[in-house]
GUMARTOR-798604 format. One record per residue (C-alpha): residue in one letter; x, y, z. Coordinates in steps of 0.05 Angstrom, whole numbers, padded with zeros to 5 digits, always signed. Example, Ala and Ser with C-alpha at 12.3 -4.5 7.8 and 13.67 -1.06 7.14 Angstrom:
# residues 2
a+00246-00090+00156;s+00273-00021+00143;
***
This chain:
# residues 90
m+02540+05277+02577;l+02565+05280+02500;m+02520+05338+02499;v+02561+05374+02559;v+02625+05356+02534;s+02603+05376+02467;f+02588+05444+02490;g+02648+05451+02528;i+02687+05440+02469;s+02646+05488+02425;w+02655+05552+02482;p+02733+05559+02489;i+02731+05565+02409;s+02672+05621+02414;i+02722+05659+02472;y+02779+05648+02430;k+02743+05685+02373;s+02715+05742+02419;w+02779+05753+02447;k+02814+05753+02381;s+02755+05795+02339;r+02752+05853+02392;t+02677+05866+02369;a+02614+05844+02391;k+02583+05851+02323;g+02552+05777+02308;k+02538+05750+02374;s+02474+05744+02410;i+02474+05764+02493;i+02400+05743+02493;f+02423+05670+02464;t+02483+05665+02508;l+02441+05690+02569;f+02392+05631+02553;i+02442+05583+02547;w+02480+05605+02620;a+02411+05603+02652;g+02404+05533+02628;y+02475+05511+02658;i+02445+05549+02723;f+02387+05505+02718;g+02426+05441+02704;t+02476+05454+02759;t+02414+05473+02810;g+02373+05409+02789;k+02435+05367+02801;l+02448+05395+02865;l+02374+05388+02894;s+02369+05322+02866;d+02434+05297+02896;e+02454+05271+02822;l+02530+05292+02829;t+02561+05252+02783;y+02630+05270+02749;v+02592+05298+02696;f+02577+05358+02752;v+02645+05382+02739;f+02626+05391+02662;y+02570+05432+02677;i+02615+05479+02719;i+02655+05486+02676;n+02615+05499+02616;l+02576+05555+02667;l+02653+05584+02678;t+02669+05588+02602;v+02596+05614+02578;s+02600+05672+02637;f+02671+05685+02608;d+02645+05689+02535;m+02590+05741+02569;i+02645+05781+02607;l+02681+05784+02535;y+02623+05809+02495;f+02610+05869+02543;r+02682+05887+02537;n+02676+05881+02465;s+02618+05925+02466;r+02652+05981+02497;l+02705+05970+02448;d+02657+05974+02389;k+02619+06042+02423;l+02693+06066+02432;r+02705+06052+02354;e+02637+06089+02326;k+02652+06144+02373;q+02722+06151+02346;q+02703+06154+02279;c+02644+06208+02288;n+02701+06253+02313;s+02752+06234+02253;
***
């Protein structure tokens, strides 16, 4: 449970940095996809094994925050490309 809670604290920090920086540089979408897949497997495992405890809520919250961080990655990648295009046209 402490691992899931620790991750739960880390993702909002990552989201804040992604939101403020408006760049995808330094982020790895592959790493994030593996974390996201881990939460998918974890929630699926909990559902299939009928082990729905309060920890399941943290799995869902973390899955949502990782998903939002991935959305920001794609937004920031688009912004990076727009900036590069503007610099080339200048």
